[in-house]
Structure formats: structure tokens, C-alpha cells
C-alpha positions in Angstrom: 58.4 187.6 -145.5 55.6 186.2 -143.7 54.5 182.7 -145.3 51.4 181.1 -144.9 50.6 177.5 -145.7 47.2 175.9 -145.8 46.5 172.1 -146.1 43.1 171.0 -147.3 40.1 172.7 -146.6 39.0 174.8 -143.8 37.2 172.8 -141.2 33.5 174.8 -140.6 32.8 174.0 -136.8 29.9 176.3 -136.5 27.6 173.4 -137.2 29.4 171.2 -134.6 27.0 170.5 -131.6 28.1 169.5 -128.0 25.5 167.4 -126.0 24.4 169.6 -123.4 24.5 166.9 -121.1 28.3 166.8 -121.7 29.0 170.2 -121.5 26.7 170.3 -117.9 28.3 166.8 -116.5 31.9 168.3 -117.3 31.0 171.9 -115.7 29.6 170.4 -112.2 32.6 168.0 -112.1 35.0 171.3 -112.4 33.2 172.9 -109.8 32.8 170.2 -107.7 37.0 170.0 -107.6 37.8 173.5 -107.3 35.4 173.7 -104.4 36.6 170.9 -102.7 40.5 171.5 -103.5 40.5 175.4 -102.7 38.9 175.1 -99.3 41.3 172.2 -98.2 44.3 174.0 -99.9 43.6 177.1 -97.8 42.8 174.9 -94.5 46.3 173.5 -95.2 47.9 177.0 -95.7 46.2 178.6 -92.4 47.4 175.3 -90.4 51.1 175.8 -91.7 50.7 179.8 -91.0 49.5 178.9 -87.4 52.2 176.2 -87.0 54.6 179.0 -88.2 53.6 181.6 -85.9 53.8 179.1 -82.7 57.4 177.8 -83.7 58.6 181.2 -85.1 59.8 180.4 -88.7 57.7 179.4 -91.8 59.3 176.8 -93.5 56.0 174.3 -93.4 54.3 177.4 -94.6 56.5 177.6 -97.8 56.6 174.0 -98.2 53.0 173.7 -98.3 52.8 176.9 -100.6 55.4 175.3 -103.4 52.5 172.3 -103.6 49.6 174.7 -103.5 50.5 177.1 -106.1 50.4 175.8 -109.0 47.1 174.8 -108.7 45.9 177.7 -106.9 47.3 179.6 -110.1 45.3 177.5 -112.7 42.1 178.1 -110.7 42.4 181.8 -110.6 43.4 181.6 -114.0 40.5 179.6 -115.2 37.9 181.7 -113.1 39.1 185.3 -113.4 41.6 185.4 -116.5 41.8 187.8 -119.3 40.3 184.8 -121.4 36.9 184.7 -119.8 36.2 188.2 -119.9 36.4 188.3 -123.5 39.8 189.9 -124.0 42.1 188.6 -126.6 45.0 186.5 -125.3 48.3 186.8 -127.6 
């Protein structure tokens, strides 16, 4: 049995307008953060990998990846996720 609840009236969002300046500022800020975070993170991963090759074990690379994996995953999901491609996310 499926229950459906409805409180009040539906909110019509088709008439809601957001200023383009706010959207553009938000987009440029997000782009700046990503374009600084990804190269710096890649630099640290490369440095840790080089140290691992030199020392013969990759503990430092693992530690750096533990810190960077979640933010890198969030960036990849935002830019390459199914949500951007128009697929329906369940």
C-alpha cells in the first residue's frame, strides 16, 4: 500500500528567477576551486609516488590518497556524473 501525503499547495518554481550574476559568480568560484585543488592534489600524489619509488614502500602515497580520494571523487562526480548527462538518478 502506497501512501501519498500532500500538505498545502504545490510550489510553482517555473516563475522563480535567479540573477545571472549570482549564478556566474558561483560557477566561476567553483571552477577556480576545482582548477586549484586538482593540480595541487595531483602534485602531492606525484610527489608521494616518487618518494614511494625511492624508499621502496608506498605508505606516504596511501596516506595522501586517503586524504584526497573523497574530494577528487566529489569533483569527478560533479563534472562527469550521471546527473550532468541527463540520466535519471534514483
